[in-house]
N, C-alpha and C positions, 0 to 999 in steps of 0.2 A: 504493500499499500504506499505508494510515493506521492510526492509532491505533484499537484495538477498544474496545468498551464494557469488557470485562473487564480490559484494561490498564488503562484510567483508574480503574476501580473499584478496583484493586489499589494504583495509584500514590497514591490518595488514601485508602486505609484503609477503604473501605466495604465491611466484611465481609459483611453481609447482601445486598448488591446481588451481590457476587461469587459468594456460594453460589447465588443464583437463576440467575445466568448459566452458572453450572457444572452446574446441573441440566438445562438446556435439551438438547433433542436436538442432536446434530451438533457441538456447542461443541468448539473445538480449544484446550486449555489452553495450547498451546505456539506457538500462532500469534503472530507478532512484527510490530512496525511498521516503518517504513523504516529506522530507526535499529538495527534488530535486537532491540529491547526486546521481552521477553514479559511476561505478567502478573508472573511469578516474579521477575524481574529488577527490575521496576518497584516491586513491594513490598519487594524487598530494599533498593533504593536509598533508599526513603522510610522504611523502619524500622517497617514494619507487621507485627510478629511475628504475630498472629492471622491475617492473611491469608496470611503464608507457610506457616503450619502447614496451613491449609486447603489451598493449592495443592499442598504436599508429600504431601498425602493422595491426590491425584487420580491415577487409572491412567495410565500413560504419560509422568508428568511429566519434562521434561528439565532435570534439575538442573544438567547441565554446559553448557548452552546459551550461546553466548557472543555478545555484541552486536557491532555493526560494527568496533570497535576491539579485539576479542578478550577483552574482560573478562566474567567469569561472574558469576553471582548471589553468589558467595563473595568475588569482587573486590570488588564493591559494598559489601557488608555489611561487610567489613573496612575499606574505604577511609573509610565514613562511621562506622564505630565501633559498628554494632548487635550488641553482642555476643550477645543471645538468639539473632539469627538466624544470627550465625556458628557459635554452638553447634548449632543445630538442622541446619544444613547439613552440617557436620563428621559429625555423628551419624547423618544420614539413610542409609537403605539401601533398596533397592528391596524392595516387599511381596512375600512367597513366593508364587511363581506368576505374577507380573506380568511377562511377557516383553516388554512393550512399554516398560517403564520403563528409563531410562538407568542407567549406572553410578553409583556414588556420587560426590559431589562429590570433584573432584581438587584437594589441597591445594597442589599443585605446578604447578597449570596457569599458563602464562604468556600474557599478552595480546600483541598484535602487536609491542610495544615490549619484551616480555621481562618485564614486571613480574608477579610472582606475587602471590597474596593476601598473603602474609606481608610482602613488601615494601611493598604498599600500606598495610597496616596500620602498618608503621613509619615510613613517611613522615609520615603523619597523626598520629601519637602515640597510637595506640590500643591501650593496654597490654592491657586485657582481652581483646581480640581477640587479640593476639599469643600471649597465655598460652593460650586456646583452641586455637590452631593448633600451638603448641610440643608439645602433648600427644598429637597425631597420630603414630602409630607410623612413617608413611611420610613424615613432613615432611623436607624437604631444605632446612636453613637456610643454605646456601651458593650457592643458586641465585642468578645475577644478571641484571640487564636488559641490552638490547643496549649500552647505554653504561656497563657494568661496575659498576652499583649493586646491590650484595646488600642484604640485610635489615640487616645490621649497618652498613655504610656509610650507608645511608638513614637509621638512626637516628642514627648520628654527625652526619651532615650538618644534621639538623633538630634535634639538641640533645635527645634523648629518652633521659636518663639512665637511667630505671628499665627501660626497654626494652633498652637496651644491657646492663644488668646480667643481665637474662633470658636475652638470647642469649650472652652470655659464659660462663653456666652451662652451655651445651650442650657436651658433649666434643668434638663434630664442627667446632665453629665455626671458621672461617678468618678472621684479621684482614684480609687484604687491604690496601687504603689507607685503612680506616677511621680510623686515627690522623691521617693527612693531611688526609681530609674534616673531622674534629673540629676540628683546628688551624686550618684554612682557615676554618671557620664561626664557632668560638667563640674561638679564641686559644690560645696555647701553655700558659696557666696555668690555663685553664678545668677544672673537676672532671671533666668528660667526658674530656679530653685526658689527664688524670691517671690516670683509671681505665684507659683504654685502653693508655697508655704502660706501665702495671704488667703489663698481660697481653700485651704485644707481646714477640716473641722478639727475643733480643739481636742487634744488627746485627753482621756479619761485620766485622773490622778492615778499613780502606782500606789501599790499597797502601803509602801513605806511613807509615802507623802500623807496618806490617810491615817496612819498610826500617829505621825507627828501633829496632824491637824486635830486628832482627838484627844492627843495628850495635852494640846495647848489649851483646849476647851475645859478640859478638867482642872487644869492648874487656875483658871481663871477664878 
C-alpha cells in the first residue's frame, strides 16, 4: 500500500494536478498510504491551504480520518501552525445532502498517546492556532494525554507565555501541575512561574502549621 499520486500532489502543493486527479473517474479522495496518510492529511501537514480547500469540497471527504498514530488533519495543522488550515477545518461542515461525508472535525479528538489538537498547538507554541481552537463551543481545555499533560501543562513546560495567558482566561481551566512544570522548565522566578503562581489556588496548611496554630490559640 504505497503513496498515491493524489497524496503526492497534495503533499507538494500541486493544486492543478490535484484537481485533475480528483476529476478522474473512480478516484478515492480518502485513500491512504501505509502510514495512514490521506491527501488531506498530507496537505495539512505541509500547509497547502489551497489544496486543503479543494479537498474539503470533495463529496465524502473524511475530515476526521486518523493516520497510524491516531493524529487527524487538525492535529497536524495545529502542530505545524498552519492557522488558515486550522480555521478551515474547525469551520468545515458536511455539504447539505452529502450523506457520504464524515462529521465535522473533532476539536477534542485524541491520538493514541492522548494528545488533542489543542495540546499539540500548545507544545509547539502556535498561538494563532490555539486562539482558533479556543473559540470552538465544544472545546475541552482540560483534556490530558496518557502521561498527564494538559494544554496548560504543555504550554508551561515549553515556556509559551502568551498561550498560557489565553488558557488562563478560560473560566473552566484547571491548573493541575502546570506551576510545577513551569518551575522545572524555567525556574522559580521566571515570569511564567509568576503568572501561574498568581492564579494557583492557595495551598492548604500543612499538619505542622496546624499544630503551631492550635498551640498559639491554646496559649492565648
